[in-house]
C-alpha positions in Angstrom: -16.5 18.3 20.1 -15.2 21.2 22.8 -16.5 20.8 26.2 -19.5 23.4 27.4 -17.8 24.0 30.7 -14.1 23.7 31.2 -12.2 24.6 34.3 -8.2 24.8 34.4 -6.3 24.6 37.7 -8.9 26.7 39.7 -8.3 27.6 42.8 -11.0 29.7 45.5 -9.5 31.1 48.4 -12.4 32.7 50.7 -10.9 35.5 53.2 -11.5 35.3 57.0 -9.5 36.3 59.9 -7.2 33.8 59.8 -5.5 34.6 55.9 -8.1 33.0 54.2 -9.6 29.5 54.0 -8.5 27.9 50.6 -11.8 25.9 49.4 -10.7 24.2 46.6 -7.3 24.2 44.6 -5.6 22.8 41.3 -9.1 21.7 40.0 -9.3 20.7 36.4 -12.5 19.8 35.1 -14.3 19.4 31.5 -18.2 18.6 30.7 -19.3 17.9 27.8 -22.4 19.2 26.0 -25.4 17.2 26.7 -23.5 15.6 29.9 -25.0 15.1 33.2 -22.1 14.7 35.5 -22.6 14.9 39.5 -19.5 16.3 41.8 -19.7 14.0 45.1 -17.8 14.4 48.3 -17.5 14.8 52.0 -19.1 18.2 53.2 -16.8 20.9 53.1 -14.7 19.6 49.9 -15.7 22.6 47.8 -18.5 21.0 45.6 -21.1 24.1 46.0 -17.9 26.5 45.7 -17.4 24.5 42.1 -21.0 25.5 40.8 -20.6 28.9 42.1 -17.4 29.4 40.1 -18.8 27.7 36.8 -21.9 30.1 37.1 -19.4 33.4 37.5 -20.9 33.9 40.9 -17.4 32.9 42.6 -14.2 34.6 41.0 -11.0 31.9 41.4 -8.3 33.0 43.2 -6.2 31.7 40.1 -7.0 29.5 37.8 -9.3 29.8 34.0 -12.9 29.1 34.0 -14.6 28.7 30.5 -18.1 28.7 29.5 -19.6 27.7 25.9 -16.1 28.4 24.6 -15.7 32.1 26.5 -13.6 32.9 29.3 -15.8 33.3 32.8 -15.6 36.7 34.1 -19.1 37.5 35.7 -22.4 36.2 35.9 -22.9 33.6 33.0 -25.9 33.7 30.9 -27.6 30.4 29.6 -27.0 28.7 33.1 -29.7 27.9 35.4 -29.8 26.6 39.0 -31.7 24.9 41.3 -30.9 25.0 44.9 -31.8 22.4 48.3 -34.5 25.2 49.3 -36.8 26.5 46.2 -36.2 30.0 47.2 -39.4 30.8 46.1 -41.2 34.4 46.6 -44.2 33.7 49.3 -46.1 36.3 48.2 -46.2 35.7 44.1 -48.2 32.9 42.2 -46.5 30.0 41.2 -46.8 31.1 37.6 -45.0 34.9 38.9 -42.1 32.9 40.7 -41.5 30.9 37.2 -41.5 34.1 35.1 -39.3 36.2 37.8 -36.2 35.7 36.2 -37.9 37.4 32.8 -38.8 39.7 34.7 -35.5 40.8 36.4 -33.4 40.5 33.1 -35.8 42.1 30.3 -39.2 42.4 31.5 -40.9 41.0 28.2 -43.0 38.2 30.3 -45.6 37.9 27.6 -43.2 36.5 25.4 -42.4 33.8 28.1 -45.6 32.9 28.6 -46.3 29.9 26.7 -42.8 28.7 27.8 -44.0 29.0 31.6 -47.1 27.1 30.7 -45.3 24.3 28.9 -42.6 24.1 31.9 -45.6 23.3 34.4 -47.6 21.2 32.5 -44.4 18.9 32.1 -43.6 19.4 35.2 -47.0 18.3 36.6 -48.4 22.0 38.1 -51.2 22.1 35.8 -54.2 23.5 37.8 -51.7 25.2 40.7 -50.8 28.1 38.1 -52.4 30.7 40.6 -51.6 28.9 43.7 -48.8 30.4 46.3 -45.9 28.4 47.5 -47.3 27.9 50.9 -50.1 25.9 49.8 -48.0 24.0 47.8 -45.7 20.5 49.1 -42.4 20.6 48.9 -42.0 18.5 45.8 -44.4 21.1 44.3 -42.1 23.7 45.5 -39.2 22.2 44.1 -41.1 21.9 40.7 -41.9 25.6 40.5 -38.3 26.2 41.1 -37.3 23.8 38.4 -39.3 25.8 35.7 -38.0 28.7 37.0 -34.4 27.6 36.5 -35.7 26.4 33.0 -37.6 29.1 32.0 -35.1 31.1 29.8 -33.4 28.1 28.2 -30.6 27.4 29.4 -27.9 25.2 28.2 -26.6 24.2 31.6 -28.3 23.1 34.4 -26.5 23.6 37.7 -28.1 21.4 41.1 -27.1 22.0 44.2 -28.6 18.8 46.5 -32.1 20.0 45.1 -33.9 16.8 46.5 -32.1 16.4 49.8 -34.8 17.9 52.1 -37.6 15.4 50.4 -39.1 12.3 51.4 -37.6 9.1 49.8 -40.8 8.5 47.5 -41.0 12.2 46.5 -37.2 12.2 45.8 -37.4 9.3 43.3 -40.5 11.2 41.4 -38.4 13.9 41.5 -35.5 11.6 39.8 -37.9 10.3 37.2 -38.7 13.8 36.3 -35.5 15.5 35.9 -34.3 12.7 33.4 -37.6 13.4 31.3 -36.9 17.4 31.6 -32.9 16.6 31.0 -33.8 14.4 27.7 -36.8 17.1 26.6 -34.7 20.3 27.1 -31.3 18.7 25.9 -29.4 20.9 28.4 -26.0 19.8 30.0 -26.3 19.0 33.7 -24.0 19.1 37.0 -25.7 18.0 39.9 -23.7 18.5 43.4 -25.1 15.3 45.8 -24.6 13.5 48.8 -26.1 11.0 47.9 -24.1 8.6 46.1 -27.2 6.4 44.5 -28.5 9.5 43.4 -25.3 10.7 41.5 -24.8 6.7 39.7 -29.1 6.7 38.9 -29.0 10.1 36.8 -25.1 10.7 35.9 -22.7 9.6 33.0 -20.1 10.6 34.9 -19.2 10.7 38.8 -16.6 13.2 40.1 -15.2 12.5 43.5 -13.8 15.2 45.6 -11.3 14.9 48.1 -10.5 17.7 50.6 -9.3 20.0 52.7 -9.0 21.9 50.5 -11.3 20.4 47.6 -9.4 18.6 44.8 -11.0 16.5 41.8 -9.9 12.8 43.3 -11.4 10.5 40.9 -13.8 10.2 38.1 -16.4 7.2 37.7 -17.5 6.5 34.4 -21.3 5.1 34.7 -21.9 2.2 31.6 -25.9 2.7 31.7 -27.6 4.2 29.0 -30.3 7.1 29.8 -33.3 7.8 30.9 -32.9 5.0 33.7 -35.7 2.8 35.4 -35.6 3.2 39.3 -35.4 -0.5 39.1 -31.8 -0.4 37.7 -30.9 0.9 41.7 -31.2 -3.5 42.6 -29.0 -4.2 40.1 -25.3 -5.9 41.1 -24.1 -3.2 38.6 -25.4 -0.4 40.0 -24.3 -1.5 43.5 -20.9 -2.3 42.7 -21.1 1.5 41.1 -22.4 2.6 44.5 -19.5 0.8 46.3 -16.4 2.1 44.0 -17.6 5.7 44.9 -18.2 5.4 48.6 -14.6 3.5 49.0 -13.2 6.4 46.7 -14.8 9.1 49.2 -14.0 7.2 52.4 -10.0 6.6 51.6 
């Protein structure tokens, strides 16, 4: 089986008045279809940059990026993205926010209405289809953003700290929901997070970045079967993974 995502010797430099800032360098990374991979590391180590490179939103200074066997030279179709902020348009209702990517790409909204309502039901938003973002809690807004990221049935879901602004209880609810959605949609997932416990709970593999500039320092395979009950967090095995990854980040 071939990787769905492959990065080879990727280096990214951002321009500035001091000759440029190297965000990541010498990055090699492969992600297999159906895998859930988390990327962790200190702030500024290039985690979000890697997501943008994979999505085709940032072009490497050198190195190669492949998605579904094709070299990435621009924004990728078949990729959904979820950010720390929901980024919903306040003047659009829930259903219209979810359908926005379809309007932008081809305008065939009617063909995706059933898909939108299916996602609304699966994410617990039924009854709020015609509500506006300002009428929803933070957790509900992020559910809308998740539906929007999934509306076109992406084979790859990229998550950039999507739960970091939520309270602890809502965050755990979103962890459960995300596991259900990933299992049902069968989409490969790459998660950037500062929360090591979140990474261990959700992932098959945790990639630890060092910096600066960002490099892949180590990888830790998580031996629990998915989906995972939240109670696994209180086991010795779980906490052993957390300590190992924290030590890798802290070295």
